C-alpha positions as CSV (number, residue, x, y, z in Angstrom):
1,M,101.9,119.7,98.1
2,H,103.8,117.4,95.8
3,W,106.4,115.5,97.8
4,L,109.1,116.3,95.2
5,R,108.6,120.0,95.9
6,K,109.0,119.4,99.7
7,N,112.5,118.0,99.4
8,S,114.9,120.1,97.5
9,S,117.6,117.3,97.5
10,V,115.3,115.1,95.4
11,K,115.9,115.4,91.6
12,H,113.2,114.8,89.1
13,E,114.1,113.7,85.6
14,S,112.0,113.7,82.4
15,S,110.2,110.6,81.4
16,P,112.4,107.8,80.0
17,V,111.9,106.7,76.4
18,D,112.5,103.2,75.0
19,P,111.4,103.0,71.4
20,V,111.8,99.2,71.3
21,S,109.0,98.4,73.8
22,K,105.4,98.6,72.7
23,P,103.2,101.3,74.4
24,L,101.2,99.9,77.3
25,N,97.4,100.5,77.4
26,I,96.9,101.3,81.1
27,R,93.1,100.9,80.9
28,S,93.5,97.4,79.6
29,L,95.2,96.2,82.8
30,R,93.1,93.8,84.9
31,N,95.8,92.2,87.1
32,V,98.9,93.9,88.3
33,A,101.7,92.6,90.6
34,V,104.2,94.9,92.4
35,L,107.4,93.3,93.6
36,K,109.0,95.0,96.6
37,L,110.8,92.4,98.7
38,D,113.0,94.5,100.9
39,H,112.4,95.9,104.3
40,I,109.9,98.1,106.3
41,G,111.3,101.5,105.4
42,D,111.8,100.5,101.7
43,L,108.2,99.3,101.4
44,L,106.8,102.4,103.1
45,L,108.6,104.6,100.6
46,A,107.0,102.5,97.8
47,T,103.4,103.0,99.1
48,P,102.8,105.9,96.7
49,V,103.2,103.5,93.9
50,F,100.1,101.6,94.9
51,E,98.1,104.7,95.3
52,A,99.2,105.9,91.8
53,L,98.3,102.5,90.3
54,R,94.8,102.5,91.9
55,E,94.2,106.0,90.5
56,A,95.4,105.1,87.0
57,C,93.9,101.6,86.9
58,P,90.8,101.6,89.0
59,Q,89.7,98.5,87.1
60,A,92.8,96.4,88.0
61,R,93.4,94.0,90.9
62,I,96.6,95.0,92.6
63,T,98.8,92.4,94.3
64,A,101.8,93.3,96.4
65,V,104.6,90.8,96.7
66,V,106.6,91.6,99.8
67,G,108.6,90.0,102.6
68,T,107.0,88.8,105.8
69,W,109.3,91.3,107.6
70,S,107.5,94.2,106.0
71,Q,104.0,93.1,105.3
72,A,102.6,95.1,108.2
73,V,103.3,98.3,106.2
74,L,100.3,97.4,104.0
75,K,97.8,96.7,106.7
76,N,94.6,98.5,106.0
77,N,96.0,100.0,102.8
78,P,93.0,100.7,100.6
79,F,95.0,100.6,97.3
80,V,96.1,97.0,97.6
81,D,93.8,94.0,96.9
82,E,96.1,91.2,97.9
83,V,99.4,90.9,99.9
84,L,101.5,87.9,99.0
85,T,104.6,87.2,101.1
86,F,107.9,85.8,99.8
87,D,111.0,86.0,101.9
88,A,113.8,86.5,99.4
89,P,116.9,84.7,100.7
90,W,119.1,87.4,99.0
91,L,117.4,90.1,101.1
92,N,117.2,88.2,104.4
93,R,119.3,89.9,107.0
94,H,118.9,87.0,109.4
95,Q,119.6,83.8,107.4
96,E,119.8,81.8,110.6
97,D,116.1,82.5,111.3
98,F,115.0,81.0,108.0
99,D,113.2,77.8,109.0
100,L,111.4,74.9,107.2
101,A,108.0,76.5,107.7
102,Q,109.1,79.6,105.9
103,H,110.6,77.4,103.1
104,W,107.2,75.9,102.5
105,K,105.5,79.3,102.6
106,N,107.9,80.5,100.0
107,R,107.2,77.5,97.8
108,A,103.4,78.1,98.2
109,A,103.9,81.8,97.2
110,T,106.0,80.8,94.2
111,A,103.3,78.3,93.1
112,H,100.7,81.0,93.4
113,L,102.7,83.4,91.3
114,L,103.4,80.8,88.6
115,S,99.7,79.9,88.4
116,A,98.4,83.4,88.3
117,S,98.1,85.4,85.1
118,F,99.2,89.0,85.4
119,D,99.0,91.7,82.8
120,L,101.8,93.6,84.3
121,V,104.6,92.9,86.9
122,I,106.3,96.0,88.3
123,N,109.7,95.2,89.8
124,L,110.9,98.1,92.0
125,R,114.5,96.8,92.4
126,S,117.1,96.3,89.6
127,D,119.4,93.6,90.9
128,H,119.4,90.4,88.9
129,A,117.7,88.1,91.5
130,N,114.7,90.4,91.5
131,V,114.6,90.6,87.7
132,L,114.7,86.8,87.5
133,L,111.9,86.4,90.0
134,A,109.8,88.9,88.1
135,S,110.4,87.1,84.9
136,L,109.2,83.8,86.4
137,I,105.8,85.3,87.2
138,S,103.3,84.7,84.5
139,S,102.7,88.1,82.9
140,R,102.4,89.9,79.5
141,H,104.6,92.8,80.6
142,I,107.4,93.5,83.0
143,L,108.4,97.0,84.0
144,S,111.8,97.2,85.7
145,F,115.0,99.0,86.0
146,C,117.8,97.2,84.2
147,N,121.0,98.8,85.6
148,D,122.3,96.0,87.8
149,S,121.1,92.9,85.8
150,P,122.5,91.0,82.9
151,Y,118.9,89.7,82.2
152,T,117.5,92.8,80.6
153,T,116.1,90.8,77.7
154,L,113.6,89.4,80.1
155,I,112.1,92.9,80.7
156,T,109.5,94.1,78.3
157,H,109.6,97.7,79.5
158,S,113.1,98.5,80.8
159,V,114.4,101.7,82.3
160,E,117.9,102.9,83.1
161,R,117.9,104.3,86.6
162,P,119.6,107.7,86.7
163,P,122.2,108.2,89.5
164,G,121.6,110.3,92.6
165,L,117.8,110.0,92.9
166,H,115.9,109.6,96.1
167,V,114.4,106.1,96.2
168,L,110.8,107.5,95.8
169,A,112.0,109.6,92.9
170,Q,113.3,106.4,91.4
171,H,109.8,104.8,91.7
172,T,108.3,108.0,90.2
173,Y,110.8,107.8,87.3
174,L,110.1,104.1,86.7
175,L,106.3,104.4,86.6
176,S,106.5,107.4,84.3
177,R,107.8,104.9,81.7
178,I,104.3,103.6,81.3
179,G,102.5,106.9,81.7
180,I,101.6,106.7,85.4
181,E,102.3,109.7,87.6
182,V,103.3,109.0,91.2
183,R,102.2,112.1,93.3
184,G,101.4,110.8,96.7
185,C,103.5,110.6,99.9
186,P,104.4,107.5,101.9
187,R,101.9,106.6,104.5
188,L,100.5,104.0,106.9
189,F,96.8,103.5,107.7
190,P,96.3,103.3,111.5
191,T,92.8,102.7,112.9
192,R,90.9,105.0,115.3
193,E,91.8,102.6,118.1
194,D,95.5,103.1,117.2
195,V,95.1,106.9,117.4
196,T,93.2,106.7,120.7
197,W,95.7,104.3,122.3
198,A,98.7,106.6,121.4
199,K,97.0,109.7,122.8
200,R,96.4,107.8,126.0
201,V,100.0,106.7,126.2
202,L,101.7,110.0,125.6
203,Q,100.6,112.8,127.9
204,S,99.9,116.2,126.3
205,G,101.6,119.3,127.5
206,H,105.1,117.8,127.2
207,V,107.9,118.4,124.7
208,W,108.5,114.8,123.6
209,V,111.7,113.5,122.0
210,A,111.6,109.9,120.7
211,L,114.7,107.8,120.4
212,F,115.2,104.8,118.1
213,T,118.5,103.0,118.8
214,G,118.1,100.1,116.4
215,A,118.7,99.8,112.7
216,G,117.9,96.3,111.4
217,F,121.5,95.2,111.8
218,K,124.3,96.3,114.0
219,L,126.6,97.9,111.5
220,K,124.1,100.7,110.9
221,E,123.7,101.6,114.6
222,W,125.2,104.6,116.4
223,S,126.6,103.3,119.6
224,S,124.3,102.6,122.6
225,R,126.8,104.5,124.8
226,N,126.2,107.6,122.6
227,F,122.4,107.3,122.8
228,L,122.6,106.9,126.6
229,E,124.7,110.1,126.9
230,L,122.3,111.9,124.6
231,A,119.3,110.8,126.7
232,H,120.9,112.0,129.9
233,R,121.6,115.5,128.3
234,L,118.1,115.8,126.9
235,S,116.6,114.8,130.2
236,R,118.6,117.4,132.0
237,M,117.1,120.0,129.5
238,G,113.7,119.1,130.9
239,L,112.5,117.2,127.8
240,S,110.3,114.2,128.0
241,L,111.8,111.1,126.3
242,V,110.2,108.0,124.8
243,V,112.2,105.1,123.4
244,V,110.6,103.1,120.5
245,G,111.6,99.9,118.8
246,S,111.1,96.2,118.7
247,K,112.0,93.6,121.4
248,A,115.5,93.7,120.1
249,E,115.9,97.3,121.6
250,E,114.3,96.3,124.9
251,P,117.7,96.1,126.9
252,I,118.6,99.7,126.1
253,G,115.0,100.7,126.5
254,S,114.9,99.3,130.0
255,R,118.2,101.1,130.9
256,L,116.9,104.4,129.6
257,E,113.7,103.9,131.6
258,R,115.7,103.4,134.8
259,E,118.3,106.1,134.3
260,C,116.4,108.9,132.6
261,D,112.8,108.3,133.4
262,T,112.2,107.5,129.8
263,L,108.9,106.0,128.6
264,N,109.9,102.6,127.2
265,L,107.7,101.4,124.3
266,C,110.2,98.9,122.8
267,G,108.3,95.8,121.6
268,K,105.0,97.3,122.7
269,T,103.6,98.9,119.5
270,S,102.4,97.7,116.2
271,L,103.7,99.6,113.1
272,Q,100.5,101.6,112.9
273,Q,100.6,102.4,116.7
274,L,104.2,103.5,116.2
275,A,103.1,105.9,113.5
276,C,100.5,107.4,115.9
277,I,103.1,107.7,118.7
278,L,105.6,109.4,116.4
279,K,102.9,111.8,115.2
280,Q,102.6,113.2,118.7
281,V,106.3,113.7,119.5
282,N,108.2,116.8,118.6
283,I,111.3,115.1,117.3
284,L,112.6,111.7,116.5
285,V,116.4,110.9,116.9
286,S,117.2,107.8,115.0
287,N,119.6,105.7,113.1
288,D,118.9,105.3,109.4
289,S,116.0,102.9,109.6
290,A,112.2,102.5,109.1
291,P,111.1,104.8,112.0
292,V,112.8,107.7,110.1
293,H,110.4,107.3,107.2
294,I,107.4,106.6,109.5
295,A,108.0,109.8,111.4
296,A,108.5,111.8,108.2
297,S,105.3,110.3,106.8
298,V,103.3,111.8,109.7
299,G,105.0,115.2,109.6
300,T,107.3,114.7,112.6
301,S,110.8,116.3,112.4
302,V,113.7,113.8,112.3
303,V,117.4,113.9,113.3
304,V,118.9,110.9,111.5
305,I,122.4,109.6,111.8
306,T,123.5,107.9,108.6
307,R,126.3,107.2,106.1
308,P,127.2,109.6,103.3
309,V,126.7,106.9,100.6
310,V,123.0,106.6,101.3
311,K,122.0,110.0,102.7
312,D,120.5,111.3,99.5
313,E,118.8,108.1,98.4
314,F,117.1,107.4,101.8
315,S,116.8,110.9,103.3
316,P,113.5,111.6,105.2
317,L,111.0,113.3,102.9
318,G,109.5,116.7,103.7
319,E,110.8,119.8,105.6
320,G,112.3,120.3,109.0
321,H,114.7,117.3,109.1
322,T,118.4,117.1,109.9
323,V,120.6,114.5,108.3
324,L,123.9,114.0,110.2
325,S,126.6,112.4,108.2
326,V,130.4,112.8,107.5
327,P,131.1,114.5,104.1
328,A,132.4,111.4,102.4
329,C,133.2,107.7,103.0
330,T,136.8,107.1,102.1
331,T,137.0,103.4,103.0
332,P,133.6,101.6,102.9
333,C,133.1,99.2,105.7
334,R,132.7,95.5,105.0
335,G,129.3,94.0,105.8
336,F,126.7,96.4,104.6
337,D,125.9,94.1,101.7
338,F,124.8,91.0,103.6
339,R,124.7,89.0,100.4
340,E,128.5,89.0,100.3
341,R,130.3,86.4,102.4
342,T,132.7,88.8,104.0
343,L,133.5,89.3,107.7
344,P,131.6,92.4,108.7
345,E,133.2,95.3,110.5
346,R,132.3,95.6,114.2
347,M,131.1,99.2,113.7
348,C,130.8,101.7,110.9
349,R,133.5,104.4,111.1
350,C,131.3,107.0,109.4
351,I,128.4,106.5,111.7
352,Q,130.5,106.5,114.9
353,A,132.2,109.7,113.7
354,I,129.0,111.7,114.5
355,T,129.4,113.1,118.0
356,V,126.8,113.4,120.8
357,D,127.4,117.2,120.7
358,E,126.3,117.3,117.1
359,V,123.1,115.4,117.7
360,E,122.3,117.4,120.8
361,L,122.8,120.7,118.9
362,A,120.6,119.4,116.0
363,V,117.8,118.6,118.5
364,Y,118.2,122.0,120.1
365,K,118.0,123.8,116.8
366,Q,115.0,122.0,115.7
367,L,113.1,122.7,119.0
368,V,114.0,126.4,118.6
369,E,112.7,126.5,115.0
370,Q,109.5,124.7,116.1
371,H,109.0,127.2,118.9
372,S,109.6,130.2,116.6
373,S,107.2,128.7,114.0
374,S,104.4,128.2,116.6
375,I,104.8,131.9,117.8
376,T,104.6,133.0,114.2
377,R,101.4,131.0,113.5
378,S,99.7,132.3,116.7
379,R,100.1,135.9,115.7
């Protein structure tokens, strides 16, 4: 089933028309670069672009230009020939971690991009820094949104991004400008060993609820106190809990392990192993972050706690998900745009307004629906 039909909140627009740009002969492309420098969830949502390019341009060499923080998304991806890393300073959430070694890696990547000769560069973001970087890459054509950039004259095939589209619908709309249809769903490519490992770690016969308490940066996180209270309630319901995440989530993972007999996998999985773990659980409860889209990509139901300003653009794809958000954000919190030199808020008021009762009820409703569906299928 086409992913656009699985998510009624995603709008699909007709193909854009720009009479100034010359038509692009897809079959003539031999070397294509895709620029997607943001983070794990963002790159995962862009993976259907690579599949569509491979289908439309089987003769082309496809290079992905991504940040080191997200390159694991493309591990084993059969639609990408080369992964080149460039850590864009304007997208680095942890500027203090940017060291001299990474500086020289960025310089090497830039030199490579300048020396290469691409037929087409596809820029999947519209901000001016990305447009400028795309224009520096030696290429005959640049396909890019132009909404947020004063440098639209550098783009050979420009598109105005319509408002209100899910991010994958944005990619679909952009690629339609050159006659390429994006039909696939986001996905990772675990190995058989990854699948076997996950099946060994999670015992069958349990109703598993996974928790992800992180979010990439603190302002996006529901409070750890709320997650702890939720875990205690779910444990008393007889549910089996597993907490996932990176080493950054290890402190709360250890506490959940002690207090609720939770299986603690923080810092113990690769991205592909995480996908295999999430495929085996019944529900993931998470902040708005990459695990939401990993779970959705393997067909696992998600309860996501997020802000109203991004709930449509980054909602989990597919059916059976619950997005918890306040109706509207009246006063946006400072600090979500980490490129701005403003003192960030300590916590987001919209996210903290979601109660433990609401999340617990959402989990309960999803479990009831899953049980009802399993009875219907068994008849």
